[in-house]
C-alpha positions as CSV (number, residue, x, y, z in Angstrom):
1,I,-6.5,-75.1,-5.4
2,E,-4.1,-73.7,-8.1
3,I,-1.6,-71.1,-6.9
4,W,0.9,-69.0,-8.9
5,Y,3.9,-68.7,-6.6
6,V,7.3,-67.1,-6.7
7,R,9.8,-67.7,-3.9
8,E,11.7,-64.6,-2.8
9,K,14.2,-65.1,0.0
10,S,15.4,-61.5,0.4
11,L,12.7,-60.5,2.8
12,P,11.0,-62.5,5.6
13,I,7.5,-61.8,4.2
14,I,4.7,-63.6,2.6
15,A,2.3,-61.7,0.3
16,V,-0.8,-63.3,-1.1
17,D,-3.4,-61.8,-3.5
18,I,-6.7,-63.8,-3.7
19,L,-9.4,-63.1,-6.3
20,F,-12.9,-64.5,-6.5
21,R,-14.1,-64.1,-10.0
22,N,-17.7,-63.0,-10.7
23,A,-18.3,-62.0,-7.1
24,G,-18.2,-58.3,-7.4
25,H,-21.0,-55.7,-7.0
26,S,-22.2,-56.2,-10.6
27,T,-23.7,-59.5,-9.4
28,E,-25.9,-57.8,-6.8
29,L,-29.6,-57.3,-7.1
30,V,-30.7,-53.7,-7.3
31,S,-32.4,-54.2,-3.9
32,E,-29.1,-55.3,-2.3
33,Q,-26.7,-52.7,-3.7
34,G,-23.8,-52.3,-1.3
35,L,-23.9,-55.8,0.0
36,G,-20.4,-56.7,-1.2
37,M,-19.0,-53.5,0.2
38,L,-20.6,-54.1,3.6
39,V,-19.2,-57.7,3.6
40,S,-15.7,-56.3,2.8
41,V,-15.6,-54.0,5.7
42,T,-17.1,-56.5,8.3
43,L,-15.3,-59.7,7.4
44,N,-12.5,-58.8,9.9
45,E,-15.0,-57.8,12.6
46,G,-14.9,-61.1,14.4
47,A,-14.6,-64.7,13.3
48,G,-14.9,-68.1,15.0
49,E,-14.4,-67.7,18.8
50,L,-12.9,-64.2,18.4
51,D,-15.2,-61.2,18.7
52,S,-14.5,-58.0,16.8
53,F,-12.1,-56.6,19.4
54,N,-10.0,-59.7,19.9
55,Y,-9.8,-60.6,16.2
56,L,-8.6,-57.1,15.2
57,R,-6.3,-57.0,18.2
58,R,-4.6,-60.2,17.2
59,I,-4.2,-58.9,13.6
60,E,-2.5,-55.8,15.0
61,E,-0.3,-57.7,17.5
62,L,1.1,-59.9,14.7
63,A,1.5,-57.0,12.3
64,I,-0.7,-58.7,9.7
65,D,-2.0,-56.6,6.8
66,L,-5.4,-58.2,5.8
67,R,-7.7,-56.3,3.4
68,F,-10.9,-57.2,1.7
69,N,-12.2,-55.3,-1.3
70,V,-15.2,-55.6,-3.6
71,G,-14.8,-54.5,-7.3
72,T,-17.1,-54.3,-10.2
73,D,-16.7,-58.0,-11.2
74,N,-14.5,-59.6,-8.5
75,F,-14.0,-59.8,-4.7
76,A,-10.3,-59.4,-3.7
77,I,-8.3,-60.2,-0.6
78,D,-4.7,-59.0,0.1
79,L,-2.7,-60.7,2.9
80,R,0.7,-59.6,4.0
81,T,2.5,-61.2,6.9
82,L,5.9,-61.8,8.4
83,T,7.1,-65.3,7.6
84,K,7.4,-66.1,11.3
85,N,3.7,-65.3,11.9
86,R,2.5,-67.2,8.8
87,Q,0.6,-70.0,10.6
88,E,-1.7,-67.7,12.6
89,A,-2.1,-65.2,9.7
90,F,-3.5,-67.9,7.4
91,E,-5.6,-69.3,10.2
92,L,-7.2,-65.9,10.9
93,L,-7.9,-65.5,7.2
94,G,-9.5,-68.9,7.1
95,L,-11.7,-68.0,10.1
96,A,-12.9,-64.8,8.4
97,L,-13.9,-66.7,5.3
98,T,-15.5,-69.8,6.8
99,R,-16.7,-68.6,10.2
100,P,-17.4,-64.9,10.0
101,R,-19.6,-63.6,12.9
102,F,-21.3,-60.6,11.4
103,E,-22.7,-59.7,14.8
104,D,-25.2,-56.9,15.1
105,E,-23.0,-54.3,16.7
106,P,-20.1,-54.3,14.3
107,V,-22.4,-54.7,11.3
108,Q,-24.4,-51.7,12.4
109,R,-21.3,-49.7,13.1
110,M,-19.8,-50.3,9.7
111,R,-23.2,-49.7,8.0
112,T,-23.3,-46.3,9.7
113,L,-19.8,-45.5,8.4
114,L,-20.8,-46.4,4.9
115,I,-24.0,-44.4,5.0
116,N,-22.1,-41.3,6.4
117,D,-19.6,-41.7,3.5
118,L,-22.4,-41.9,1.0
119,E,-23.9,-38.7,2.3
120,R,-20.6,-36.9,2.1
121,R,-20.2,-38.0,-1.5
122,L,-23.5,-36.5,-2.5
123,S,-21.9,-33.1,-2.8
124,D,-18.6,-34.3,-4.3
125,P,-18.4,-33.1,-7.9
126,D,-16.2,-36.0,-8.9
127,E,-18.7,-38.5,-7.5
128,I,-21.6,-36.8,-9.2
129,A,-19.9,-36.8,-12.5
130,A,-18.8,-40.5,-12.2
131,K,-22.4,-41.5,-11.3
132,A,-23.8,-39.6,-14.3
133,W,-21.2,-41.1,-16.6
134,L,-21.9,-44.7,-15.5
135,S,-25.6,-44.2,-15.9
136,A,-25.1,-42.9,-19.4
137,A,-22.6,-45.5,-20.4
138,Y,-24.4,-48.5,-18.9
139,P,-28.1,-47.7,-18.8
140,N,-30.2,-50.4,-17.1
141,H,-27.0,-52.5,-16.5
142,P,-25.4,-53.6,-13.2
143,Y,-22.3,-51.6,-14.1
144,S,-24.2,-48.4,-13.5
145,Q,-24.8,-49.3,-9.9
146,S,-22.5,-48.0,-7.2
147,K,-20.6,-50.6,-5.1
148,R,-21.3,-48.4,-2.1
149,G,-25.1,-48.9,-2.5
150,T,-27.7,-46.5,-1.3
151,T,-28.8,-45.4,2.1
152,E,-32.0,-47.4,1.6
153,T,-30.4,-50.6,0.4
154,L,-27.7,-50.5,3.1
155,K,-30.3,-50.1,5.8
156,S,-32.2,-53.1,4.5
157,L,-29.3,-55.5,4.6
158,L,-29.3,-58.1,7.4
159,S,-26.6,-60.3,8.9
160,A,-28.1,-63.3,7.0
161,D,-27.5,-61.5,3.7
162,L,-23.8,-61.1,4.5
163,H,-23.5,-64.8,5.4
164,R,-25.3,-65.7,2.2
165,Y,-22.9,-63.5,0.1
166,V,-19.9,-65.3,1.6
167,K,-21.3,-68.8,1.2
168,T,-22.5,-68.3,-2.4
169,R,-19.8,-66.1,-3.9
170,L,-16.5,-66.9,-2.1
171,T,-16.1,-70.4,-3.4
172,K,-13.2,-72.5,-4.7
173,D,-14.4,-72.6,-8.3
174,R,-14.0,-68.8,-8.5
175,L,-10.5,-68.6,-7.1
176,V,-7.4,-67.0,-8.6
177,I,-4.3,-66.9,-6.3
178,G,-0.9,-65.3,-6.7
179,A,1.7,-65.3,-4.0
180,V,5.3,-64.4,-3.3
181,G,7.3,-65.2,-0.2
182,D,10.1,-66.6,1.8
183,V,8.9,-70.2,2.1
184,E,9.1,-73.4,0.1
185,P,6.4,-74.1,-2.5
186,D,5.1,-77.0,-0.4
187,E,4.7,-74.6,2.6
188,I,2.8,-72.0,0.7
189,A,0.5,-74.7,-0.5
190,R,-0.1,-75.9,3.0
191,L,-0.8,-72.4,4.2
192,V,-3.3,-71.6,1.4
193,D,-5.1,-74.9,2.2
194,I,-5.4,-73.7,5.8
195,A,-7.0,-70.5,4.7
196,L,-9.1,-71.7,1.8
197,G,-9.5,-75.4,2.1
198,G,-12.8,-75.0,4.0
199,L,-14.5,-72.9,1.4
200,P,-17.5,-74.3,-0.5
201,E,-16.4,-76.1,-3.7
202,K,-18.9,-74.4,-6.0
203,S,-21.3,-71.5,-6.1
204,T,-24.9,-72.3,-5.3
C-alpha cells in the first residue's frame, strides 16, 4: 500500500485521508441509486463484535473523528485521532471496512433519515435547480443521478447490497492515501496496514 506521508511533530495528532477511486455514486446502477450514500452513513454503525451503540461509544470516548463520504467518482474516508489513541483508532477503522455489521435496525434508521432528507429537499429551490442542471448537462449519464438516491431506490436496498458495495469497491487497487502526523514513517505504515491490510486486493 502506497502512502504519501508528512511527519509533523508540533501537534500530537494523526490525520489520514483515504480515497477509493472509481467507487463513487456514478458507478451505481439506476436501480441502486443512493447505495454509496447509505453505506457511508452506516459503516460506523457497528463492526466486528461491537454493535452500533458500543462502536460509536468507543469512537466518542477516544475523541476519534472518523467520517465516510461518497462523491461522484470516489469514496472517501477521513480519520483524525490523538497520537496516543492511534492503535485503537486504526483498528476501529479496519473493523468498519472489513467486518461491517449492517444490521437491520441501524440500516433502517439511517435509511429513514436519508428519505426524510430527500423529502425536505424536494421543495428546496437550490436542489431543484441543481437537479435540473445535472439532467441537462449529463443526459442519460450517471453524473445526472443524485448520490442521495430516490425514495424508491433507498427502500429497495438490502443489507446484502451494502456488503457487496464494500467488498467490490473498497479494494486495495483503488487506494490513494495521504497522511500527516506525529509518528515515524514506519509507524504510520504499520497503522495503515492494520486498517487496510485486510481489504480485498482487487475489485471483482
